[in-house]
N, C-alpha and C positions, 0 to 999 in steps of 0.2 A: 266682668270687673266691676263690684260697686264704685259708686260714684265716690270722691273725697268726703262730701257732705255726709254720704249713708256711712260711711267709714267713721266717722267722726260721733255720729249719732248712736253708733253700736259702741263703740268704745268709752264713749262717756254716759252711758246709759247705767240707771242705777244697778242692773240685773249684772252687767260687767262689772262695775265697780265692787260689788259684792261678792263675785268670785273671785276677784284679782286679792281682794281685802282677806278673803279666807285662807288663800294661798300665802299670803304674807304674814297671818297668822301663825300658821302651820311651820313657815320655815323660821319665824321668831320662837318658836315654841320649842322648835327642833334645835335651835342653836343653845339655846336657855339649859335645856335638860342637858346639852354637851357640856355648857360650861359649868353647869352647876354639878355635874360628876367629876370634872378635875379640880374643883376647889376642895379646900379643907375645912370643914364643918368646924364650927365654934360652940361652946357649950352654951351661948347665948342664941344659938340659933343663925348667926351669921355665918357667913362664909368668906374666906379667904382665897384669893388667886393666887397662885404660885409666882414666885417672880420670875422664873424663866418663862412661864406662857403672858404674863404682863408685858415682858420686853419682846416676846416673838408679835402678840398682836399688835402693839404700840408699834412695830417696825412697820407691819402690815398695813396699819392705819395710815402712817404718813408714806407709804410707797406709791405712787401712781398706776394704775391697772397696767400699763404697757411695762412697767419694770417688775411684774410678779414676776415669780418663779413659773414655769408652765403646770405644774400641779397646782397652784394657787390660782390661776387662770382658769382651769379646767374645772374646779370648784365653784367658780364665780359663772362659767357659762352653764353649767348644771342648775344652777338657780333659775338663771334667764331662761331655761326650757321650761321651767315650772309657769312662767308666767306666758311664755311664748307661745306655748300649745293651747294656752285657754284661750288667748288674744284669735289665734288662727282657727281655731274652733267657733270661737262666737261669729266672727266674719264669714265662715264657709255656711254656716248653718241658717 
């Protein structure tokens, strides 16, 4: 088992930060594609989010993780695994 100092060095390395930042960008881009696909395009190029989605997402924003539905929690867990698998791989190589 690596020392806590070594773990910190690996996790704070530029390479690890860049790998995790790339995952974050993919996550963000995926969300933006989804969001844009659910919006109504306007003639001027702007997008309007339907009211029911605004209400749903604002409710989720205001809900602590522990009070989310099981499918909502599972969605968050799926995102964590994208990061965690990279962290584990980085520490074990």
